[in-house]
C-alpha positions in Angstrom: 151.5 77.1 25.4 150.2 77.8 28.9 148.0 80.6 27.3 146.8 78.2 24.7 145.5 75.7 27.1 143.9 78.3 29.4 142.0 79.9 26.3 141.0 76.5 25.0 139.6 75.4 28.4 137.8 78.9 29.0 136.3 78.5 25.5 135.2 75.0 26.4 133.8 76.1 29.7 131.6 78.8 28.0 130.5 76.9 25.0 130.2 73.3 26.3 131.9 70.5 24.9 130.7 68.8 21.9 129.8 65.2 22.3 129.2 65.8 26.1 125.9 65.7 27.5 124.7 68.9 29.1 121.9 67.4 31.1 119.4 68.9 33.4 116.3 67.7 34.6 113.0 69.3 32.9 109.4 68.6 34.0 106.9 67.5 31.6 103.6 65.5 31.2 103.1 62.4 29.1 100.6 63.1 26.4 101.2 59.9 24.3 103.2 56.6 24.3 104.4 54.9 21.4 106.2 51.5 22.5 106.6 49.9 19.2 108.4 53.2 17.8 110.2 53.6 21.0 109.0 56.9 21.4 107.1 59.3 23.7 105.4 62.6 23.3 105.9 65.2 26.3 104.6 68.5 27.0 107.5 70.2 28.8 109.1 73.2 29.9 112.1 74.8 28.7 115.2 72.5 27.9 118.1 75.3 28.6 120.9 72.3 27.9 119.5 71.7 24.2 119.0 75.5 23.5 115.0 75.5 24.1 114.1 78.6 25.8 110.3 77.9 25.5 108.2 74.9 26.7 106.2 72.9 24.0 105.0 69.5 23.3 107.1 67.3 21.2 108.1 63.7 20.3 111.6 62.1 21.9 113.0 59.0 21.2 114.0 57.0 24.4 117.3 55.5 25.1 115.7 52.3 27.1 112.4 51.3 25.6 111.8 50.0 29.4 111.2 53.6 30.3 107.9 53.5 28.4 106.5 51.0 30.8 107.0 52.9 33.8 104.6 55.9 32.8 101.2 56.3 31.5 99.5 59.1 29.6 98.7 61.9 32.0 102.0 61.2 34.4 103.8 64.2 35.5 107.6 63.3 34.9 111.1 64.5 35.3 113.5 63.8 32.5 116.8 64.3 31.0 117.2 64.5 27.2 120.4 64.9 24.8 121.1 65.4 21.3 122.1 61.9 19.5 122.6 60.8 15.9 118.8 59.4 15.8 117.4 62.9 17.2 116.6 64.3 20.7 116.3 61.4 23.0 115.3 60.9 26.6 118.1 59.4 28.5 116.6 59.4 32.0 112.8 59.6 33.2 111.2 58.9 36.2 107.6 59.8 37.6 107.4 63.3 39.0 105.4 64.5 42.2 
C-alpha cells in the first residue's frame, strides 16, 4: 500500500494534478479590450503552465471583468491564466513595469 501511495504522489508531482491551477506569471502587452464580451487580447511570452512554449497574440476571457477597467491598449501587464470550462482565462492581472 505504501508503494502505491508513493507512486501516486510521484506521478502527480511529475504530471500535475488535474483541476489544480499551475499558475505562473507571464509578461504581456494589451492589444485589445472587449469589455462587453469580458475578453482581452494579449501579446505574450510562453505560458509554460499551459503547455505554450512560444509567445503569441491571443484572446483570453477574464475571470473578473473589473480587470479590464484597470488597463488600456498598449499597457504592459503581468498575468496568470488557467484552463477553464469556458476557455483559457486570465485569473490575475496587474500593470507591468
